[in-house]
C-alpha positions in Angstrom: 7.5 -12.9 -34.7 4.8 -12.4 -32.0 5.8 -9.0 -29.8 4.7 -9.0 -26.1 4.7 -6.8 -23.0 5.5 -7.7 -19.9 4.4 -5.0 -17.1 5.7 -6.9 -13.6 7.3 -5.0 -11.0 8.7 -8.3 -9.1 12.0 -8.9 -11.2 12.2 -12.6 -10.3 8.6 -12.8 -12.0 9.5 -10.6 -15.1 12.7 -12.6 -15.5 10.6 -15.6 -15.2 8.0 -14.5 -17.9 10.5 -13.3 -20.4 12.6 -16.5 -20.4 9.5 -18.8 -20.9 8.0 -16.3 -23.7 11.4 -15.8 -25.3 11.8 -19.8 -25.4 8.5 -20.1 -27.0 9.7 -17.9 -29.9 8.0 -14.5 -28.6 9.7 -11.2 -28.8 9.7 -9.8 -25.1 9.2 -6.2 -23.9 9.8 -5.6 -20.0 8.6 -2.8 -17.9 8.9 -2.5 -14.0 5.9 -0.3 -13.2 2.7 0.7 -14.7 3.9 4.0 -15.6 7.1 2.3 -17.8 4.5 0.0 -19.3 2.2 2.8 -20.5 5.0 4.3 -22.2 6.6 0.9 -24.1 2.9 0.3 -25.3 2.6 3.8 -26.8 6.2 3.7 -28.1 6.2 0.3 -29.8 2.8 -1.4 -29.4 2.6 -5.0 -29.0 0.7 -8.4 -30.0 -0.4 -8.9 -26.5 0.2 -7.4 -23.0 0.9 -9.1 -19.7 0.3 -7.0 -16.7 0.6 -7.4 -13.0 -2.1 -5.6 -11.0 -1.0 -4.5 -7.9 2.1 -2.4 -8.9 3.5 0.9 -7.4 2.8 4.4 -9.4 0.4 2.9 -11.7 -1.4 -0.1 -10.7 -2.7 -2.7 -13.4 -6.1 -1.4 -13.3 -4.9 2.1 -14.3 -2.5 0.7 -17.3 -5.5 -0.7 -18.8 -7.8 1.9 -18.3 -5.4 4.3 -20.2 -4.4 2.3 -22.9 -8.1 1.0 -23.8 -8.6 4.5 -24.5 -5.4 5.0 -27.3 -6.7 4.1 -30.5 -3.1 2.3 -31.2 -3.6 0.2 -27.8 -7.4 -0.2 -27.7 -7.6 -3.7 -29.5 -4.1 -5.3 -27.9 -5.2 -8.2 -25.9 -4.8 -7.9 -22.5 -4.0 -10.1 -19.2 -3.6 -9.4 -15.8 -1.2 -11.5 -13.9 -2.0 -11.5 -10.0 -1.5 -13.0 -6.7 -5.2 -12.4 -5.7 -8.3 -14.6 -7.2 -11.0 -13.0 -5.5 -14.2 -12.5 -7.7 -14.3 -8.5 -7.2 -10.8 -8.2 -8.2 -11.3 -10.5 -11.4 -14.9 -8.7 -12.3 -13.2 -5.0 -12.0 -10.9 -6.1 -14.1 -13.3 -7.6 -16.8 -15.2 -4.6 -16.4 -12.6 -2.6 -17.6 -12.1 -4.8 -20.6 -9.1 -7.6 -19.7 -9.5 -10.5 -22.0 -8.3 -12.9 -19.1 -6.6 -13.5 -16.1 -3.5 -15.9 -14.8 -2.9 -16.2 -11.1 0.6 -16.6 -9.4 1.8 -19.1 -9.3 1.1 -20.2 -12.7 2.2 -23.3 -14.9 4.3 -22.6 -18.2 1.5 -24.5 -20.2 -1.4 -22.4 -18.9 0.5 -19.4 -19.5 1.1 -20.2 -23.3 -2.1 -21.7 -23.8 -3.8 -18.5 -22.4 -1.5 -16.4 -24.7 -2.1 -18.7 -28.1 -6.1 -18.6 -27.1 -5.9 -14.8 -27.2 -3.9 -14.4 -29.9 -5.5 -16.3 -32.2 -8.7 -14.5 -31.1 -7.5 -11.0 -32.0 -6.3 -12.2 -35.4 -9.6 -13.7 -36.2 -11.2 -10.3 -35.2 -9.0 -8.3 -37.5 -10.0 -10.2 -40.6 -12.8 -9.4 -42.6 -15.7 -11.3 -42.5 -16.7 -14.0 -45.1 -19.3 -12.9 -47.6 -21.6 -15.9 -46.6 -23.8 -17.3 -43.8 -20.7 -18.6 -42.2 -19.1 -15.1 -41.6 -22.2 -14.1 -39.8 -22.0 -16.8 -37.8 -18.3 -16.6 -37.2 -18.5 -12.3 -36.4 -21.8 -14.3 -33.6 -19.2 -16.5 -32.3 -16.4 -14.3 -32.0 -18.2 -11.5 -30.3 -20.0 -13.9 -27.9 -17.0 -13.6 -25.3 -19.2 -15.0 -22.1 -20.8 -18.1 -21.6 -24.1 -16.4 -21.0 -24.3 -15.1 -24.5 -24.0 -18.9 -26.4 -27.4 -19.0 -27.2 -28.0 -15.8 -29.0 -28.8 -15.4 -32.6 -28.8 -19.0 -33.2 -31.9 -18.8 -35.3 -31.8 -15.6 -37.3 -34.5 -14.7 -39.8 -33.6 -14.1 -43.4 -35.4 -11.9 -45.4 -35.7 -11.9 -49.3 -36.7 -8.4 -51.0 -37.3 -8.1 -54.6 -35.8 -5.2 -56.5 -36.6 -1.7 -55.4 -38.7 -3.0 -52.6 -38.0 -1.0 -49.4 -36.3 -2.4 -46.0 -36.9 0.4 -43.9 -38.0 3.9 -44.2 -36.9 7.2 -42.9 -38.3 7.6 -39.5 -39.0 4.2 -38.7 -37.7 3.0 -35.0 -34.6 0.2 -35.5 -35.2 -3.2 -34.8 -32.8 -4.9 -36.4 -28.9 -5.1 -37.5 -28.7 -6.2 -41.2 -26.2 -8.5 -43.0 -26.6 -8.7 -46.7 -26.3 -12.2 -47.7 -26.6 -11.5 -51.4 -27.3 -8.6 -53.2 -27.0 -4.9 -53.2 -29.1 -2.2 -50.6 -28.8 1.2 -51.0 -29.4 3.5 -47.9 -30.9 7.1 -49.3 -32.3 10.3 -47.8 -35.3 12.0 -49.6 -35.6 16.1 -49.7 -38.5 18.0 -49.0 -39.1 18.0 -52.7 -38.7 14.3 -53.0 -35.3 14.1 -54.6 -33.6 11.4 -53.5 -29.9 11.0 -52.8 -28.1 7.8 -52.1 -26.4 8.0 -49.0 -24.0 4.3 -48.9 -24.3 1.4 -50.9 -24.0 -2.1 -49.4 -23.0 -5.5 -50.8 -23.1 -9.1 -50.1 -20.8 -9.6 -47.0 -21.8 -6.1 -45.5 -23.6 -5.2 -42.1 -25.4 -2.1 -41.7 -27.9 -0.1 -39.7 -25.8 -0.6 -36.5 -25.4 3.1 -35.9 -29.3 3.7 -35.0 -29.7 0.8 -33.1 -26.8 2.3 -30.8 -28.0 5.8 -30.7 -31.7 4.6 -30.2 -33.0 7.1 -32.4 -35.4 6.8 -35.6 -33.6 6.0 -39.0 -32.6 9.3 -40.8 -32.5 7.2 -44.2 -34.4 4.5 -45.8 -32.8 1.2 -47.3 -33.7 -0.2 -50.8 -32.7 -3.2 -52.8 -31.1 -2.4 -55.6 -31.5 -5.8 -57.1 -32.5 -9.2 -55.5 -31.2 -9.4 -52.8 -31.1 -11.5 -49.2 -30.7 -10.0 -45.7 -30.3 -11.7 -42.2 -31.7 -9.7 -39.6 -29.9 -9.2 -36.0 -32.4 -8.6 -33.4 -31.4 -5.1 -31.8 -31.3 -7.0 -28.1 -29.0 -9.5 -29.6 -26.7 -7.2 -31.6 -26.5 -4.9 -27.9 -25.8 -7.9 -25.9 -22.9 -8.8 -28.4 -21.6 -5.1 -28.5 -21.2 -4.4 -24.5 -20.3 -8.2 -23.5 -16.9 -8.2 -25.6 -14.3 -4.9 -26.2 -13.5 -6.8 -29.2 -16.5 -6.0 -30.9 -16.9 -2.7 -29.3 -13.2 -1.6 -30.7 -14.2 -3.2 -34.5 -17.5 -1.2 -34.4 -15.1 1.9 -33.5 -13.2 1.6 -36.2 -16.2 0.8 -38.4 -17.9 3.5 -37.5 -14.8 5.8 -37.7 -14.2 4.5 -41.1 -17.8 5.5 -42.2 -17.2 8.7 -40.8 -14.1 9.6 -42.8 -16.1 8.3 -46.0 -18.8 10.8 -45.1 -16.5 13.7 -44.7 -14.9 13.0 -48.1 -18.8 12.4 -49.6 -20.0 15.8 -48.4 -16.2 17.6 -49.6 -16.8 15.8 -53.1 -20.5 17.3 -53.4 -19.5 20.8 -52.1 -16.3 21.4 -53.9 -15.7 18.9 -57.1 -17.5 19.4 -60.7 -20.2 17.2 -61.9 -17.2 15.4 -64.0 -15.0 15.0 -61.3 -18.1 13.5 -58.5 -19.1 11.4 -61.7 -15.5 9.9 -62.0 -15.4 9.6 -58.3 -18.6 7.5 -58.2 -17.3 5.4 -60.8 -14.0 4.4 -59.2 -15.8 3.7 -55.6 -18.4 1.4 -57.7 -15.6 -0.2 -59.9 -13.8 -1.4 -56.5 -16.4 -2.7 -55.0 -17.3 -5.2 -57.9 -15.8 -8.6 -58.1 -12.6 -8.4 -60.2 -13.2 -8.2 -64.1 -16.8 -7.3 -64.2 -18.7 -4.2 -65.3 -20.8 -1.7 -62.9 -24.3 -2.2 -63.7 -26.0 0.5 -62.4 -29.4 2.3 -63.3 -28.3 5.6 -64.4 -30.8 7.1 -62.0 -29.3 5.4 -58.9 -25.6 6.7 -60.4 -27.2 10.2 -60.3 -28.5 10.0 -56.7 -25.1 8.7 -55.8 -23.5 11.9 -57.3 -26.2 14.4 -56.4 -27.1 15.9 -59.8 -29.5 15.1 -62.7 -29.9 12.0 -64.6 -28.9 13.8 -67.9 -25.7 15.4 -66.6 -24.6 11.8 -65.3 -25.8 10.6 -69.1 -23.6 13.6 -70.9 -20.3 12.7 -68.6 -20.8 9.1 -69.4 -20.8 10.1 -72.8 -17.4 12.0 -72.6 -15.9 9.6 -70.9 -16.3 6.9 -73.3 -15.3 9.2 -76.0 -12.2 10.0 -74.1 -11.7 6.0 -73.9 -11.8 6.0 -70.3 -14.6 3.5 -70.3 -16.7 1.3 -72.5 -21.1 0.9 -72.2 -22.1 -2.4 -73.2 -25.9 -3.5 -72.5 -26.0 -0.8 -70.1 -23.2 -2.0 -68.0 -20.1 0.4 -67.7 -16.5 -1.2 -67.9 -13.8 1.1 -67.1 -10.8 1.0 -69.1 -8.8 3.5 -67.5 -8.9 3.2 -63.7 -5.8 5.3 -63.1 -7.0 8.2 -65.6 -10.7 8.4 -64.4 -9.1 8.6 -60.6 -6.8 11.4 -61.2 -9.2 13.3 -63.1 -9.0 17.4 -62.0 -11.4 19.0 -59.8 
């Protein structure tokens, strides 16, 4: 059962909303002013918030401003309820990140339709993207938000890349957001001696290259195909319009960036404090989790060494040890994990 928080200082309106929503199958929480509404949302985050604009203590704009900055409530669909239909008020609310407006007096059908639409959209934005062109199209469609963005990215360029071919190099200026339609791409950094370290791997269905687009800085890494790949290119201008036009996209991207930061921290700690044996084991576990079920890990030993941050010979030695310990098999160069739990829990 979906939970809706109603923040409304008028008792009669609040009770009408509560009755209509409960009869429509929703669980309803209520708050009589903005301050209590913020507390209720943070204590028990709802699936959607309906909030009056003009209230004592803290108005609706203040409520939205506070909740949009809290990780637990930033993604919650937010609908303003107001007796004022002035365009200035509407624009102010939309600029703060409101998802919709309902004006008083409202019709029951209108209210429920807006709620259902926003809940459906919220659910779709929480789902992982499909690993196909339709997934990319879904992302673009869901992210648009406003009518003026309807024509964006209709004609997306697709690039075929051969194994070991470079997509872009360190120091290049970013021009596109990339989406892997098929294949596998690695991002790499090279030190002053020409030694390469793999920063991250991207598989079918992954987006990459968004951080430099947002910061406007040159790439601090290069991107190379590990196998024959197909990549869709979304122009920088289109991506930035999508990003800033709708808070659903902004919130989702923040989560992706936060997850990437966590992954990078774990990778750095692993490189700094773990033994080569543990680092190879961790890399194999991560690669195994990215593979389709019951499929082995097909990766060049050079690339595995670049992920781990060690010499190719050390990686080969560790693989031989793991094979002798019964943790994995190697058939035709493909690594097949037999004891995933034991591999994942090897001591540092």
